N, C-alpha and C positions, 0 to 999 in steps of 0.2 A: 847637108850641113852637119858638122859634128860639134857637140858641146860637151867636152870631156869632163869639166869640173862638175862636182855636185852642186846643184843650184836650187834655189827656192823659186818655184813658179810664182810665188807671191810677188817677187820683184817685178814681174810683168803686170800684175793686177794693181799693186798699190803705188808703183813708181813709173816704170817705163810706159805702160799703157796710158796712164793719166797724162804724162808729158806729151805722148804722141797725140792723144785726143786734143790736148790744149793747143797743139801746134797747127791743127787744121784751121782753114779759113772758117769753116763751119764746124762746131764741136762734133767729134765723132762718137757714135754710139759704140758701146762695148758689150759683147755677150761672152761671158766667161763660163764655159761648160766644164764641169769636173765629174767624170764618170766614177762610179763607186765600185772599186775592186776589179780593175782590168789592167793587165800588163801590156807592154808593147807588142808581145807575140800574138795578140788576138786581132790585130788589124791588118788588112791586106796591104796597107801602105808600108808596113814593116815586114812584108814577105809572107804573111799568112795566106794559104790557099784553102784553109779549113773553115774559116768563118766568113760570113758575108757582110762586108762593111763598105759598100760602094759609095755611099755619101761621104763618109769620113775620108775615104781614099781620094775622092775628088777634091775635098778641101785641102788635103795634104799636097796634091799635085798642083793645085792652083795657087797655093800659098807657100808657107814655110814649114818644113818638117824637120824636127830635131831628132837626130839619131840617138843622142844620149841625154835623156832627162831622168833625173832620179828624185824620188820622193821618200817620205817616211814609209815604213812598211805597214803602218796602221792608220786608220782613217781619221780619228779625231786629231792626232798631232798634225797631220797634213792640213786639215781644215783650219786649225788655229794659225798655222803658218800662212796659209793662203789669205786669211782674213786680215793679216797684219803686216806681212813682209818681214817678220822677225823670226829668228831662230827660236825653237822651242825652249832653249835655255833661258830665254828672256821672259817668257810669259806663260809657259805651260804649267798648269796646276793640277790637272787630273783629267781622266778620261770623261768625255762628254761635256767639258767645261770650257767656255770662252770667257775669260775674266772681264768683268765690266770695266775694269780700269784700262783695258786695251782699246786702242782706236782702230776701227775697222775700215776696210775699203769702202764700205757703204758711206761712212762719214766723210771720207776724203772726196768721194764723187759728189756727195751732196753739197760740199763746200764750193764745188765748181758749177753748181746750178743744175746738176743732173737729177732726173727722176731715177729712183732706185727700187729694184724689186728682186726678191730671192725666191726661188721655186725649187722644190725637190726634197732633200734630206737636210735637216738642221743638226741635231745631235750636239748642240753647244750650250744647252741650258741646264741639263741635269734633270732628265725626265723622271716620272714617278717610280720607275723600276730600279733606279740607282739608290745606293745607300744614302743614309741621312747626311753623311759628310758632304756629299756633292749635290744632293737633290735640290733643284731650284737655285743653285748657287752660281749658275752661269749667266748667260745673256740671252734675252729674247730677241727675235729678229728686228722688231721695231726699235729696240734699244741699241741695236748695232747699226742703225742708219738705213734701214730698208722700209720704204713707205708701204709696200705691198708684199704679201707673201702667200704662198700655198705650199705647206711643208709637212713632211712626216717626221715624227719624233721631236716635238718641241717639249711640251710639258707632260704629254702622255705618249704611250707606246702604240699599241694596236697594230693591225696588219698594214704592210706597205704596198702589197700588190693587189690581190683580189679582195674586195670589201674593205677598202682602206679607211683608216682613221687619220684625217688630215687636219691641220690647223690652218685656217684660211682667214687672213686679215684679223687675227686675234680670236677667232671662234673655232673650237674643235667641232668637226663634222664627221659623223659616221656614214660612210657610203654603203650602198647595197652590194650583195655578193657578186653581181655581174659587172660592177664598176672596177676598172683597173687603175690603180694608183698613179703609175707613170703617165697614163693618158689624161687623167684628170688634171694633174699638175701641168702637163704640157698645154692643155687648153687655157689654163689661167696665165701661163707664160705668154702664149701667143696673143691673148687679149690685152695683156699689159703692153706689149709692143705696139699693138694697134692703137691703144689709148694714148700712147706717147710718141706717135710717129712724127709729130711736128716739133718735139723737144728732144734734146739729148738725153739718152737713158743708159743706165747700167743694168744689165740683167746678169745676176749671178745664179747659175743653174747647177748646183750640186746634185747630180742625178740620183734617183733611187736605184736605177739599174746600174750594174748587173750583180749586185750583192746577193748572197744567199738569203733566204732559201731559194733554191733553183726550181722555179715553178713554171708551168706553161704560160705563154703570153696569149694575147688575143689572136695572134697569127699562127699559133701552134696548131698542129693537126688535131690534137686532142687535149682537152682540159684535164684529162685523167693520166697523162703521161707521167711516169715516175722516174724515168732515166735522167739523172741529174746532168750528165754530160750533154745530152741532147737538149734538155731545157736550157742549159747555159748557152748553148749555141743559138737557140731561139731568142734568148734575152739579149745577146750581143746584136743580133739582127734587129730586134726591136729598138735597142739603143740607137743604132745607126739610122733607123727609119725616123725616129723622133728628131734627131739632129737634122736630117733632111727636111723635115717639116718646118723647122725653124729657118733654115736657109731659104726654102721656097717662100716662106711668109715674108721674110725680109726683102727678098727680090720682088715679090708681088706688090709690096708697099712702096717700091722705088727707093729703098734705103740702102741697097747693097754697096753703093759707092762711098758711103760714109758710116759703115758699120764694120767694126773689127770683131771677128769671131775666133775665139780660142778654145781649144779642146785639150784636156789633160786628164790623166788618171790620178787617183789619190794614193794608190798603193798597188802592189802586184796582185796577180790573180790568186783566187782561193786555192789552198793546197790540195783539194780534192779534184781539181780540174787539170787535165792533161791536154796540151795543145800542140799538135804537129806544126813544126816550122822548118820547112825544107827537109833535110835528112834527120833532123832532131825531133824529139818530143820533149817539150818543156813542162815540167811539173810546176804548178803554181806555187809561189813562195810567200804569199801574204803572211806577215808576222815575223819574217826572218830577214836579217840584214844581208841578203844575198842579191845577186842580179835579178833573180826571179821575183824577189820580194819588193824591190825598190825601183826597178826600171820601168818607166811608164811612157805612154805616148804623149807627145806634145806637138 
């Protein structure tokens, strides 16, 4: 399927999906997954033979794959759009800030009786490392309509991968050096689904993966690997594996027939990453208004 116009994925989250969910005899669950820093060229479903993404490829094959989905080339603008369904012209005030005056998808789904949870990366409050102009001037996850959360970079920074600092339901927790942030977050996400398996739920999952720094994952051959290209490939595989865990969990709970799962990227791949795609090699274009910077999987 081709979708030639530049569109906001937020239209799915805050309008179309909600109408679709409301049209079901039994309200449908929604799991909205947004990977951090991955262009379309990194998925097998879009022709890549370099990265291993079997679970995402299976979702694309069994569902709907859009050939042309475009996002902002930087993460916070994309996140603000996705949270509101509005163009950045209407409510973007600064990097890492989601204005408290804006109504989020969390609130819209709550109005329809949904349980709501957000897990992964926030970056919408203005954490401690930002300048005074924006520090703490954004929105906390609970203020945006999410009842439960397990997030990196809310009010504090810390590590996102090994030995992560995460904010879990309002409390910052420092994990040990052998704890892997994306795995900790995924555990909380899966528990949220289990806890709400008999009620309609919205899971918003802005993933921590596959953003830099490009570090080994729990599945890497060595925790000491320094090759960023290799580590990035391992991170893509880990991202795919976690998506597979979510799909398997939904199916094991008998929720597959009434759960919509969407996957999208927030912007193109990092500029230091080179990805073979057929006869071409695509240099990541994050931060640039080019095809490599804005074209993402959906």
